[in-house]
C-alpha positions as CSV (number, residue, x, y, z in Angstrom):
1,M,-5.3,-22.7,31.1
2,G,-7.4,-25.7,30.3
3,L,-7.7,-27.8,27.7
4,L,-8.8,-26.9,23.8
5,T,-11.8,-28.4,22.4
6,R,-12.7,-29.0,18.6
7,D,-15.2,-26.1,19.3
8,D,-11.8,-23.3,20.4
9,Q,-10.4,-24.0,17.1
10,K,-13.4,-23.4,15.5
11,E,-14.1,-20.5,17.3
12,V,-10.4,-19.5,15.9
13,K,-11.0,-20.0,12.2
14,K,-14.5,-17.7,12.2
15,A,-12.5,-14.8,14.0
16,L,-10.0,-15.5,10.6
17,R,-13.0,-16.4,8.0
18,R,-14.7,-12.8,9.5
19,A,-11.9,-10.6,9.9
20,G,-10.8,-11.4,5.6
21,K,-7.1,-10.6,6.8
22,P,-4.4,-12.1,9.1
23,L,-4.5,-11.2,12.8
24,E,-2.0,-11.6,15.1
25,H,-2.6,-14.0,18.0
26,D,-4.2,-10.8,21.0
27,E,-6.5,-9.8,17.8
28,I,-7.8,-13.9,17.6
29,A,-8.0,-13.7,21.1
30,R,-10.1,-9.9,21.5
31,K,-12.8,-11.3,19.0
32,T,-12.9,-15.1,20.8
33,S,-13.6,-15.8,23.6
34,L,-10.1,-17.0,24.5
35,S,-7.1,-15.8,26.8
36,D,-3.8,-15.1,24.7
37,E,-2.4,-18.2,25.7
38,E,-5.9,-20.3,24.3
39,A,-5.2,-19.0,21.0
40,R,-1.8,-19.2,20.4
41,E,-2.8,-22.5,21.6
42,A,-5.6,-22.8,18.9
43,V,-3.4,-21.0,15.9
44,S,-0.4,-23.7,16.8
45,E,-3.0,-26.6,16.4
46,L,-4.7,-25.0,13.5
47,V,-1.0,-24.6,12.1
48,D,0.6,-28.2,12.3
49,R,-3.0,-29.5,10.7
50,G,-2.7,-27.1,7.8
51,E,-6.0,-25.2,8.3
52,V,-4.3,-22.0,9.0
53,T,-0.9,-20.3,7.4
54,S,1.5,-18.5,8.9
55,T,3.0,-14.5,7.7
56,L,6.0,-13.4,8.1
57,S,4.8,-11.2,9.8
58,W,4.0,-13.3,12.4
59,K,-0.1,-13.1,11.7
60,Y,-2.4,-16.2,10.9
61,K,-5.0,-17.0,8.1
62,L,-6.8,-19.6,6.6
63,T,-4.9,-21.6,4.4
64,E,-6.8,-21.4,0.7
């Protein structure tokens, strides 16, 4: 796994925006060019920055 770029994070946010519903890590990975592990790391970074929110069912959505 390489270093994630800002473009990777943008790709995750774009996938979440287009889905219009919370997604799990593996769903995010399928909708992007990222591996499952890269998707997990990108989501974690976005959650830490408050740009993505976790639901009770371990799905992720853009913070409103």
